[in-house]
C-alpha positions in Angstrom: -30.1 -43.7 -42.3 -32.2 -42.1 -39.8 -33.7 -38.6 -40.0 -33.0 -36.0 -37.3 -36.0 -34.8 -35.5 -36.8 -31.2 -36.3 -37.6 -30.5 -32.6 -34.0 -31.3 -31.7 -32.8 -28.8 -34.3 -35.2 -26.2 -33.0 -34.0 -26.8 -29.4 -30.4 -26.5 -30.5 -31.0 -23.2 -32.3 -33.0 -21.8 -29.3 -30.2 -22.8 -26.9 -27.5 -21.2 -29.1 -29.7 -18.1 -29.3 -30.1 -17.9 -25.4 -26.3 -18.4 -24.9 -25.5 -15.6 -27.4 -28.0 -13.2 -25.7 -26.5 -13.9 -22.3 -23.0 -13.4 -23.5 -24.0 -10.2 -25.3 -25.6 -8.8 -22.1 -22.4 -9.6 -20.1 -20.3 -7.9 -22.8 -22.5 -4.8 -22.7 -22.1 -4.5 -18.9 -18.3 -4.9 -19.2 -18.3 -2.2 -21.8 -20.3 0.2 -19.6 -17.9 -0.5 -16.7 -14.9 0.1 -18.9 -16.3 3.3 -20.2 -16.9 4.6 -16.7 -13.3 3.7 -15.7 -12.0 5.4 -18.8 -13.9 8.6 -18.0 -12.5 8.6 -14.4 -9.0 8.0 -15.6 -9.3 10.7 -18.2 -10.5 13.2 -15.6 -7.6 12.4 -13.3 -5.2 12.7 -16.1 -6.6 16.2 -17.0 -6.3 17.3 -13.3 -2.7 16.0 -13.1 -1.8 17.8 -16.4 -3.1 21.0 -14.9 -1.2 20.5 -11.7 1.9 19.7 -13.7 1.6 22.9 -15.6 1.1 24.9 -12.4 4.0 23.4 -10.5 6.6 23.2 -13.3 6.6 26.9 -14.2 10.3 27.2 -13.4 11.1 30.8 -14.3 7.9 32.3 -13.1 8.0 30.5 -9.7 11.6 31.7 -9.2 10.6 35.3 -10.0 7.6 35.1 -7.7 9.7 33.7 -4.9 12.3 36.4 -5.3 9.6 39.0 -5.1 8.3 37.4 -1.9 11.7 37.2 -0.4 12.5 40.9 -1.2 9.6 42.1 1.0 10.6 44.4 3.9 9.2 42.1 6.6 11.4 39.2 5.4 14.6 41.4 5.0 14.3 42.3 8.7 14.1 38.6 9.6 17.6 38.0 8.2 16.8 35.0 6.1 19.8 33.0 4.8 18.7 32.4 1.1 20.8 30.1 -1.1 19.6 29.7 -4.7 20.8 26.6 -6.5 20.1 25.3 -10.0 17.0 23.3 -9.1 16.2 24.5 -5.7 16.4 27.3 -3.1 17.2 26.9 0.6 15.8 29.3 3.2 17.2 29.3 6.7 16.9 31.5 9.8 18.2 30.8 13.2 15.9 33.4 14.8 12.8 34.6 13.0 10.0 36.8 14.2 6.5 35.3 14.4 5.0 37.9 12.0 7.6 37.3 9.3 7.2 33.5 9.7 3.4 33.8 9.3 3.8 36.1 6.2 6.3 33.7 4.6 4.2 30.6 5.3 1.1 32.2 4.0 2.8 33.2 0.7 4.6 29.9 0.1 2.0 27.4 1.2 -0.7 29.2 -0.7 1.4 29.4 -3.8 2.4 26.7 -6.2 5.8 25.8 -4.8 7.2 22.3 -4.4 8.3 22.3 -0.7 10.7 19.4 -0.3 11.5 19.9 3.4 10.5 22.2 6.1 11.5 22.5 9.8 10.2 25.0 12.3 11.3 25.0 15.9 9.7 27.3 18.5 12.3 29.2 20.4 10.0 31.5 22.4 6.5 33.0 22.1 7.6 35.4 19.4 10.7 33.7 17.8 11.3 30.5 15.9 14.1 28.9 13.9 13.2 28.0 10.4 14.6 25.8 7.6 13.0 25.1 4.3 14.0 23.7 0.9 11.9 24.4 -2.3 12.7 22.7 -5.6 11.4 23.1 -9.1 
């Protein structure tokens, strides 16, 4: 029976050590990439959670919308307002430019889910308007 040369054993152990060091460094880099991706995903989830809370306030958004629609400038515009269970439809065949600007500023700066909106210019100071807001 022949004896195994100790140099071969040393080379085998060194090669196993080098392979394990390289695989460990690759695993560390993958871990760092995964950690960064997790933090980005977590931040996006927190932002979406905040937006969900802001846009799904059903009763408060309805109250705020009713307050906006009861303003004097909008009553003079003769808006056709139809409240439904999950939405509200706003329609005006002829609306003044000031009233339209007021309504757009209030609705687009608020947290309302505007499903559809159509505005057609009739003249320099008049426009037809149709909008649907859901919650």
